C-alpha positions as CSV (number, residue, x, y, z in Angstrom):
1,M,-7.1,-10.5,24.2
2,F,-7.5,-7.6,22.4
3,E,-4.4,-8.3,20.3
4,Q,-5.4,-12.1,19.5
5,I,-9.4,-10.8,18.7
6,I,-7.4,-8.4,16.3
7,D,-5.1,-10.8,15.1
8,R,-7.6,-13.4,14.4
9,L,-9.8,-10.4,12.3
10,I,-6.7,-9.8,9.9
11,N,-6.4,-13.3,9.2
12,L,-9.6,-14.0,8.3
13,V,-10.0,-10.5,6.1
14,W,-6.7,-10.2,4.8
15,N,-4.3,-13.1,5.7
16,T,-5.7,-16.2,6.0
17,P,-2.9,-18.7,5.2
18,E,-2.9,-21.1,2.1
19,E,-5.5,-19.7,0.7
20,M,-7.3,-16.7,-0.7
21,P,-7.8,-14.0,2.1
22,L,-12.2,-14.5,1.5
23,M,-12.1,-10.3,1.2
24,V,-9.8,-10.4,-1.8
25,V,-11.9,-13.3,-3.1
26,I,-14.8,-10.8,-2.9
27,L,-13.3,-7.9,-4.3
28,L,-12.2,-9.7,-7.8
29,L,-14.8,-11.8,-8.4
30,F,-17.2,-8.4,-8.4
31,G,-14.8,-6.8,-10.3
32,V,-14.6,-9.5,-13.2
33,F,-18.9,-9.6,-12.5
34,I,-18.9,-5.5,-13.1
35,T,-16.6,-5.6,-16.3
36,V,-18.8,-8.1,-18.1
37,R,-22.1,-6.4,-17.2
38,L,-20.4,-3.1,-18.0
39,G,-18.9,-4.5,-21.4
40,F,-15.4,-3.8,-20.4
41,I,-15.9,0.1,-19.6
42,Q,-12.1,0.2,-18.6
43,L,-11.0,-0.3,-21.8
44,T,-13.7,1.4,-24.4
45,K,-14.3,4.6,-22.0
46,L,-10.7,4.7,-21.2
47,G,-10.3,7.9,-23.4
48,H,-13.3,9.8,-22.7
49,G,-12.0,9.7,-19.1
50,L,-9.3,11.1,-20.1
51,K,-10.9,14.1,-22.2
52,V,-13.0,15.1,-18.8
53,V,-10.2,14.8,-16.7
54,R,-8.4,17.6,-19.6
55,G,-11.4,19.7,-18.3
56,A,-13.3,19.2,-21.7
57,Y,-16.7,19.3,-19.7
58,D,-16.2,21.5,-16.9
59,D,-19.1,24.1,-15.8
60,P,-18.1,26.2,-12.6
61,N,-22.0,26.5,-12.2
62,D,-22.2,22.7,-11.8
63,E,-22.9,21.8,-8.3
64,G,-20.1,20.7,-6.2
65,D,-16.8,21.6,-4.5
66,I,-14.0,21.2,-7.3
67,N,-13.4,20.3,-10.7
68,H,-12.7,16.6,-12.2
69,F,-8.9,17.1,-12.1
70,Q,-9.2,17.7,-8.0
71,A,-11.2,15.5,-7.3
72,L,-8.8,12.7,-9.1
73,T,-5.3,13.7,-7.6
74,T,-7.4,14.0,-4.4
75,A,-8.3,10.5,-5.2
76,L,-4.7,9.5,-6.0
77,S,-2.9,11.3,-3.3
78,A,-4.4,8.8,-0.8
79,T,-3.5,5.4,-3.1
80,V,-0.5,6.3,-4.6
81,G,1.6,6.2,-1.7
82,I,3.2,3.9,0.1
83,G,1.7,0.4,-1.5
84,N,2.9,1.6,-4.7
85,I,6.8,1.4,-2.9
86,A,6.8,-0.9,0.1
87,G,3.7,-3.0,-1.8
88,V,5.3,-3.7,-4.9
89,A,8.8,-4.5,-3.3
90,L,6.7,-6.6,-0.9
91,A,4.8,-8.4,-3.2
92,I,8.3,-9.7,-5.5
93,H,9.7,-10.7,-2.3
94,I,7.4,-13.3,-0.7
95,G,5.2,-13.8,-4.4
96,G,7.9,-13.7,-6.9
97,P,7.9,-12.1,-10.0
98,G,4.8,-13.4,-11.3
99,A,3.0,-11.5,-8.6
100,I,2.9,-8.4,-10.3
101,F,1.2,-9.8,-13.0
102,W,-1.8,-10.5,-10.8
103,M,-1.0,-6.9,-9.5
104,W,-2.0,-5.6,-13.0
105,V,-4.6,-8.1,-13.7
106,T,-6.3,-6.7,-10.0
107,A,-5.8,-3.0,-11.6
108,F,-8.2,-4.0,-14.5
109,F,-11.2,-5.5,-13.2
110,G,-10.4,-2.5,-10.6
111,M,-10.9,0.2,-12.9
112,A,-14.7,-1.1,-13.8
113,I,-15.2,-1.6,-9.5
114,K,-14.0,2.5,-9.4
115,Y,-16.3,3.4,-11.9
116,S,-19.1,1.9,-10.2
117,E,-18.8,3.0,-7.1
118,V,-18.2,6.6,-8.1
119,T,-21.1,6.8,-10.3
120,L,-23.0,5.8,-7.4
121,A,-21.4,8.3,-5.1
122,Q,-22.1,11.2,-7.6
123,K,-26.0,9.9,-8.3
124,Y,-26.7,9.9,-4.6
125,R,-24.7,12.5,-3.2
126,V,-26.3,15.3,-0.7
127,T,-26.3,19.3,-0.5
128,N,-25.0,20.0,3.1
129,E,-26.3,23.6,4.6
130,D,-23.5,25.1,3.6
131,G,-23.5,24.5,-0.1
132,S,-21.1,21.7,0.5
133,V,-21.6,18.2,-1.0
134,S,-21.4,15.1,0.6
135,G,-20.9,11.3,-0.6
136,G,-20.1,7.9,-0.3
137,P,-21.1,4.6,0.3
138,M,-22.7,5.6,2.9
139,Y,-24.9,7.6,1.3
140,Y,-25.6,5.1,-2.1
141,I,-26.7,2.5,0.2
142,E,-28.6,4.5,2.4
143,R,-30.3,6.1,-0.5
144,G,-30.3,3.4,-2.9
145,L,-31.1,0.9,-0.9
146,G,-33.8,2.3,1.1
147,P,-33.8,3.5,5.0
148,N,-34.2,-0.2,6.3
149,W,-30.6,-0.7,5.1
150,K,-29.5,2.2,6.9
151,W,-27.6,0.0,9.4
152,L,-25.1,-1.0,6.5
153,A,-24.4,2.2,5.7
154,V,-23.8,3.3,9.8
155,L,-21.5,0.3,10.3
156,F,-19.8,1.6,6.8
157,S,-19.1,5.0,8.1
158,I,-18.2,3.6,11.5
159,S,-15.0,1.8,10.1
160,A,-14.2,4.4,7.9
161,A,-14.1,7.1,10.6
162,I,-11.9,4.4,12.3
163,C,-9.8,3.4,9.3
164,A,-9.4,7.2,8.3
165,F,-7.7,7.7,12.0
166,L,-5.4,4.6,11.8
167,T,-4.5,3.0,8.7
168,G,-5.3,6.8,6.6
169,N,-3.3,8.6,9.4
170,A,-1.3,7.3,12.1
171,V,0.1,5.0,10.3
172,Q,1.4,7.6,7.5
173,A,2.6,9.5,10.0
174,N,4.9,7.0,11.4
175,S,6.7,5.9,8.3
176,V,7.3,9.8,8.0
177,A,8.5,10.0,11.9
178,D,10.5,6.2,11.2
179,I,12.4,7.6,7.8
180,M,12.9,10.6,9.0
181,A,14.7,9.3,12.3
182,S,16.7,6.5,10.8
183,D,17.8,8.7,7.6
184,F,18.6,12.0,9.2
185,D,18.4,11.4,13.4
186,I,15.8,13.9,13.7
187,P,13.3,13.1,16.7
188,R,10.4,11.6,16.0
189,A,8.4,14.0,18.2
190,I,9.8,16.9,16.0
191,T,9.1,15.1,12.6
192,G,5.4,14.7,14.1
193,L,5.2,18.1,15.3
194,L,5.9,19.5,11.8
195,T,3.9,17.2,9.4
196,A,0.7,17.3,12.1
197,G,0.8,21.5,11.7
198,L,1.0,21.1,7.6
199,V,-1.8,18.7,7.5
200,G,-3.3,20.4,10.0
201,A,-3.2,23.5,7.8
202,V,-4.8,22.1,4.9
203,I,-7.2,19.8,6.1
204,L,-8.8,22.5,8.6
205,G,-9.2,24.4,4.8
206,G,-12.0,21.7,4.0
207,I,-11.9,20.4,0.8
208,K,-11.7,22.9,-1.7
209,R,-7.7,23.3,0.2
210,I,-7.4,20.0,0.3
211,G,-8.4,19.9,-4.0
212,Y,-6.0,22.5,-4.4
213,V,-3.1,21.6,-2.3
214,T,-3.5,17.6,-4.0
215,A,-3.5,19.2,-8.1
216,R,-0.1,20.6,-7.2
217,L,1.4,17.9,-4.9
218,V,0.5,15.0,-6.4
219,P,1.6,16.0,-9.7
220,I,5.5,17.0,-8.0
221,M,5.5,14.2,-6.6
222,A,4.6,11.5,-8.9
223,L,7.0,13.0,-11.2
224,L,10.0,13.0,-9.4
225,Y,9.1,9.5,-8.7
226,V,8.5,7.5,-12.2
227,L,11.4,10.7,-13.4
228,G,13.3,8.6,-11.2
229,G,12.6,5.0,-12.2
230,L,12.3,5.9,-16.2
231,I,15.8,7.2,-15.8
232,I,17.1,3.8,-14.0
233,L,15.4,1.8,-16.7
234,L,17.1,4.1,-19.6
235,L,20.2,2.7,-17.9
236,H,19.2,-0.9,-17.7
237,A,17.0,-1.0,-21.0
238,D,18.5,-4.2,-21.8
239,Q,17.0,-5.4,-19.0
240,I,13.4,-4.3,-19.6
241,I,12.0,-7.2,-22.2
242,P,14.3,-9.8,-19.8
243,S,12.2,-8.6,-17.0
244,F,8.5,-8.3,-18.3
245,A,9.4,-12.2,-19.2
246,L,10.5,-12.7,-15.9
247,I,7.1,-11.6,-14.8
248,L,4.9,-13.4,-17.3
249,A,7.2,-16.4,-17.0
250,N,6.1,-16.7,-13.1
251,A,2.7,-15.5,-13.4
252,F,1.2,-18.9,-13.9
253,T,4.4,-21.7,-13.2
254,P,5.8,-19.4,-10.0
255,Q,9.5,-19.6,-8.7
256,A,9.9,-18.4,-5.4
257,G,10.4,-15.1,-4.2
258,A,13.8,-13.8,-2.4
259,L,12.9,-16.0,0.7
260,G,11.9,-19.1,-1.5
261,V,8.7,-19.0,0.4
262,G,5.9,-21.3,-1.5
263,S,8.3,-22.6,-4.2
264,G,5.9,-23.9,-6.9
265,V,3.0,-22.8,-5.2
266,L,1.0,-20.4,-8.1
267,I,-1.6,-19.4,-5.0
268,L,1.2,-17.5,-2.8
269,T,1.7,-15.8,-5.9
270,L,-1.6,-14.9,-6.9
271,R,-2.5,-14.1,-3.4
272,Y,0.5,-11.4,-2.8
273,G,0.0,-10.1,-6.1
274,V,-4.1,-9.5,-5.9
275,Q,-3.7,-8.4,-2.3
276,R,-1.2,-5.9,-2.7
277,G,-3.0,-4.8,-5.7
278,I,-6.3,-4.0,-4.3
279,F,-4.1,-1.9,-0.9
280,S,-2.2,-0.2,-3.6
281,N,-5.1,1.0,-5.7
282,E,-8.2,1.2,-3.0
283,A,-10.7,-0.2,-5.5
284,G,-13.8,-1.4,-4.2
285,Q,-13.2,-0.3,-0.3
286,G,-15.8,3.1,-0.8
287,S,-12.2,6.1,0.4
288,A,-12.6,7.3,-3.4
289,P,-15.8,8.2,-4.0
290,I,-16.0,10.5,-0.9
291,A,-13.7,12.5,-2.4
292,H,-15.2,12.1,-5.6
293,S,-18.6,13.1,-5.2
294,A,-17.7,16.5,-4.3
295,A,-17.1,16.9,-7.9
296,K,-18.3,19.8,-10.2
297,T,-20.9,18.0,-12.2
298,D,-24.4,17.2,-12.9
299,Q,-23.5,13.8,-14.9
300,P,-22.3,10.8,-12.4
301,V,-21.3,8.8,-15.4
302,R,-18.8,12.2,-16.2
303,E,-16.9,11.5,-12.7
304,G,-17.2,7.8,-12.5
305,V,-14.9,7.7,-15.8
306,V,-12.6,10.3,-14.6
307,A,-12.0,7.7,-11.7
308,L,-11.6,4.5,-13.5
309,L,-8.3,6.0,-14.9
310,E,-7.0,6.1,-10.6
311,P,-6.4,1.7,-10.9
312,F,-4.4,2.9,-14.4
313,I,-2.0,5.7,-13.0
314,D,-1.3,3.9,-9.6
315,T,-0.8,0.4,-10.5
316,I,-0.4,0.2,-14.4
317,I,2.1,2.7,-14.8
318,V,3.7,3.7,-10.9
319,C,3.8,0.2,-9.3
320,S,4.8,-1.3,-12.8
321,I,7.5,1.3,-12.6
322,T,9.2,0.1,-9.0
323,A,8.3,-3.1,-10.4
324,L,10.2,-3.6,-13.5
325,V,13.2,-1.2,-11.3
326,I,13.4,-3.6,-8.7
327,I,13.7,-6.8,-11.0
328,S,15.9,-5.0,-13.9
329,T,18.4,-3.9,-11.4
330,G,19.0,-7.5,-9.8
331,A,18.0,-6.2,-6.1
332,W,14.6,-8.5,-5.8
333,D,16.8,-11.6,-5.1
334,M,20.2,-10.1,-4.2
335,H,21.9,-10.4,-0.8
336,H,22.6,-6.6,1.0
337,K,25.2,-6.1,3.8
338,T,23.6,-5.6,7.0
339,N,24.6,-6.0,10.6
340,I,23.6,-8.0,13.1
341,S,24.6,-8.7,16.7
342,P,25.7,-12.4,17.8
343,A,23.1,-12.2,20.4
344,D,20.1,-11.4,17.9
345,S,17.3,-14.1,18.1
346,T,17.7,-14.5,13.9
347,I,20.7,-16.5,14.8
348,E,20.8,-20.1,15.7
349,Y,24.2,-22.4,16.5
350,V,23.4,-25.6,15.4
351,I,25.4,-29.1,14.6
352,D,26.0,-29.3,10.4
353,D,23.8,-32.7,10.2
354,P,19.8,-32.8,9.0
355,S,19.0,-35.1,11.5
356,N,20.1,-33.3,14.7
357,G,19.5,-29.1,13.7
358,N,19.3,-28.3,18.1
359,T,21.5,-25.7,19.5
360,V,24.4,-26.7,21.4
361,M,24.2,-25.1,24.7
362,G,27.7,-24.5,26.4
363,E,30.6,-25.7,23.8
364,S,32.6,-23.4,21.3
365,L,31.9,-23.0,17.6
366,V,35.3,-22.8,16.0
367,F,35.4,-20.8,12.7
368,V,38.0,-20.4,10.3
369,D,37.2,-18.1,7.4
370,G,33.4,-18.8,7.9
371,V,33.8,-22.2,7.1
372,P,33.1,-24.5,10.0
373,V,35.0,-26.3,12.0
374,N,34.0,-29.9,13.2
375,G,30.6,-29.7,11.7
376,K,29.0,-26.9,13.7
377,M,27.7,-23.8,11.8
378,L,26.4,-20.6,12.2
379,R,22.9,-20.5,10.6
380,Y,20.5,-17.5,10.3
381,N,16.8,-18.8,12.1
382,A,14.1,-16.3,11.5
383,P,10.5,-16.9,11.1
384,V,9.4,-16.4,7.5
385,D,7.0,-13.8,8.0
386,T,9.9,-11.4,9.1
387,M,11.4,-11.7,5.8
388,F,14.6,-10.4,6.7
389,V,16.7,-13.2,6.7
390,D,17.8,-16.0,4.6
391,P,17.7,-19.1,6.4
392,D,20.7,-20.4,4.5
393,E,23.1,-18.0,4.8
394,V,26.5,-19.1,6.6
395,L,27.7,-15.4,8.4
396,P,31.6,-15.2,6.9
397,F,34.3,-14.8,10.2
398,S,37.0,-16.5,12.0
399,G,37.0,-16.9,15.4
400,R,35.0,-19.0,18.1
401,V,31.1,-18.0,19.9
402,E,30.8,-19.5,22.8
403,L,27.7,-20.8,23.7
404,T,26.0,-19.8,27.2
405,P,23.0,-20.3,29.0
406,E,22.8,-16.5,29.2
407,G,23.7,-16.0,25.5
408,P,26.1,-16.4,22.6
409,V,29.1,-14.9,22.8
410,A,31.6,-14.0,20.0
411,Y,35.6,-13.8,20.1
412,A,37.8,-12.8,17.5
413,D,41.1,-14.9,16.5
414,D,43.3,-12.0,18.6
415,G,40.4,-13.3,22.0
416,E,38.8,-9.7,21.3
417,I,35.0,-9.9,21.7
418,I,32.7,-9.1,18.4
419,T,29.7,-7.1,18.6
420,T,28.8,-7.7,15.0
421,F,28.3,-10.4,12.4
422,T,28.5,-8.7,9.3
423,G,26.4,-10.9,6.5
424,G,24.0,-10.5,3.2
425,V,20.4,-10.3,4.0
426,V,17.5,-9.8,1.3
427,E,15.4,-6.3,1.6
428,T,12.1,-5.9,1.4
429,A,9.5,-3.3,1.6
430,T,10.7,0.3,1.2
431,P,14.7,-1.1,1.9
432,L,14.6,-3.0,-1.3
433,T,12.6,-0.6,-3.2
434,A,15.4,2.5,-1.5
435,R,18.3,-0.1,-2.6
436,A,17.2,-0.6,-6.6
437,F,17.1,3.3,-6.7
438,E,20.7,2.9,-5.4
439,I,22.0,0.1,-7.7
440,G,20.2,1.7,-11.0
441,L,20.9,4.9,-10.5
442,A,24.3,4.6,-9.1
443,P,26.1,5.4,-12.4
444,I,25.6,8.6,-12.4
445,T,24.4,9.9,-9.0
446,G,26.6,7.4,-6.6
447,G,23.2,6.7,-5.1
448,G,19.0,7.3,-5.5
449,G,17.6,6.3,-2.4
450,I,17.1,9.8,-1.7
451,I,14.4,9.8,-4.1
452,V,12.0,7.1,-2.4
453,T,12.8,8.7,0.8
454,I,11.6,12.4,-0.3
455,A,9.0,10.2,-1.9
456,V,7.7,8.3,1.1
457,L,7.3,11.8,3.2
458,L,5.6,13.2,0.3
459,F,3.3,10.0,-0.7
460,A,3.0,9.6,3.2
461,V,1.9,13.4,4.0
462,S,-0.7,13.7,0.7
463,T,-2.5,10.4,2.0
464,S,-3.2,11.7,5.2
465,I,-4.6,14.8,4.0
466,S,-7.2,12.8,1.8
467,W,-7.7,10.3,4.4
468,S,-9.2,13.3,6.6
469,Y,-11.9,14.1,4.3
470,Y,-12.6,10.6,4.0
471,G,-13.4,10.2,8.0
472,D,-14.4,13.8,8.7
473,R,-17.4,12.5,5.6
474,A,-18.2,9.6,7.8
475,A,-18.2,11.7,10.9
476,Q,-20.3,14.1,9.2
477,Y,-23.1,11.0,8.3
478,L,-22.8,9.6,12.2
479,F,-23.0,12.9,14.1
480,G,-24.0,15.8,11.9
481,F,-22.0,18.6,10.2
482,K,-21.0,20.7,13.1
483,S,-18.8,17.3,14.6
484,I,-16.8,17.8,11.0
485,F,-14.4,20.8,12.6
486,W,-13.8,18.3,16.1
487,Y,-13.1,15.3,14.1
488,R,-10.2,17.4,12.3
489,L,-8.7,18.8,15.3
490,V,-8.4,15.1,17.2
491,Y,-7.7,13.8,13.5
492,V,-4.1,16.6,13.5
493,A,-3.8,15.3,17.3
494,M,-3.5,11.2,16.1
495,H,-1.4,12.4,13.5
496,F,1.2,13.7,15.9
497,V,0.0,10.2,17.9
498,G,1.0,8.2,15.2
499,A,4.5,9.7,14.6
500,V,5.7,8.8,18.4
501,T,3.8,5.6,19.2
502,A,4.8,1.9,18.0
503,L,1.6,0.9,15.8
504,T,1.5,-2.8,15.6
505,T,-1.7,-3.4,16.8
506,I,-2.8,-0.1,15.6
507,W,-2.2,-0.7,11.8
508,A,-3.2,-4.3,12.1
509,F,-7.0,-2.6,13.8
510,G,-7.0,-0.4,11.0
511,D,-5.8,-3.0,8.0
512,V,-9.1,-4.6,9.9
513,M,-11.3,-1.5,9.4
514,L,-10.2,-1.0,5.6
515,G,-11.2,-4.8,5.5
516,F,-14.8,-4.0,6.7
517,M,-15.2,-0.8,4.5
518,A,-14.7,-2.8,1.9
519,F,-17.0,-5.4,2.5
520,F,-19.9,-3.3,3.5
521,N,-19.4,-1.5,0.3
522,I,-18.8,-4.2,-1.6
523,I,-22.9,-5.5,-0.5
524,G,-24.7,-2.1,-1.6
525,L,-22.2,-1.9,-5.0
526,I,-23.7,-5.5,-5.6
527,A,-27.4,-4.3,-5.1
528,L,-26.9,-1.5,-7.0
529,S,-25.3,-2.5,-9.6
530,G,-28.3,-2.7,-12.0
531,V,-28.1,1.2,-11.3
532,V,-24.6,1.6,-12.5
533,V,-25.7,-0.3,-15.7
534,K,-28.9,1.8,-16.3
535,L,-27.3,4.9,-15.5
536,T,-24.0,4.0,-18.5
537,K,-26.4,3.3,-21.2
538,E,-28.3,6.6,-20.7
539,Y,-24.9,8.6,-20.7
540,F,-23.4,7.2,-23.7
541,Q,-26.4,7.2,-25.7
542,N,-27.0,11.0,-25.4
543,T,-23.1,12.5,-25.3
544,E,-20.8,12.7,-28.2
545,V,-17.3,11.2,-26.7
């Protein structure tokens, strides 16, 4: 029953079939609305944001815990991550190359959204009993809209505290443990202990230590990944312009993704581009304002212009590099070698007749050099949402398949039982990006998939570190300042649990909480949009930029 409830909620919030999901529509419409109200601030004040990040306005005497650059890297460490590696590949795989254009559109309007929420977080932040500061949607909802809206702030905080445990922590740990187990045969428990220890050592030191670590880790991990991508693009320079052309051409007249899903249906391309863009840069979800509220400044707008850089860096730069690597190398619709068991549920043995596609039990199907004999054929039959196989792929092998009630048994020409078929699949998510890096760097390194592996490790750990701060601020709002230490201890324990536990339902539940965070936050942003406009006008009237 719990799984059914979660499935219905996740479909309502994020994955409504055949139409744009509710949360995606709300976030995108608000992005357009606030962009117009602020006079396209993401274009006019981008340079000022860069100037602030460089330290031009830093004052160590200002109230706060970390400087502008540390606030930016703390927030970026939570957004630059798996979404940039797996999310981009997923968008291309299902929505086709045109989905990337809609990721760019989402990032553009997301810049104005993030500016608004961070400006409000600075405006309504509070000073704690130990001299530190706390802020975020829960504070600007209650203090900006008044005590009668405290219920909404409480709902946001509950969602944020749970989401931090799950999506921001357990799922990240699971991703690291999974890749270490598959690539290096390291037991998941060992990986979980090591990464939980690392995360605990950082987060138990509070936001100052988090800011110190992320200010050093984020530039290194981003540079490693971006440099690898740029090298590939230099090696495939002749494909860069055609890749851009393919993206733009398919944005409004889309061709199918790698699986042929939704061929010619614009809504699919648009939906996956917008949805993956929102997941990647987190604009409007209410997480980044919590980190930025800790910045040392007496001008809320000054931190707002720093925050509008995040979607630009995360999506316009990093996601674009991933997309161009995947498209320019040809990996996005390329079939890659894989091994599949003859008894695998994704394989169906059928009569090669459009009028009769049923499995024939109790018969022998004979193949010669991959060509079916007597009208029989071997066909993949995977549900579209598994995104692993080509439904029309014919497996090339010579031999016989005996279809029995206990399951199919494959024999070679000499009568030996075959345990594995070798066929082609279209990769997706992280494996697709890794494959693109392998192809792209093969001329100089023999393979570059290790770059993606290292990036996943660094991105996932840094995301867990940053989300711990988001969660403990939510716990503080709900239960008081003394709850922070205990929340962090449970957070570290949950990191280990995530590394060693299957997380399908937990992942979905975390995504539901993330959707609730965004919904509650957007209500506050819409209601307080006039405050943002007023603060913006006052600041730029009195500040030389």
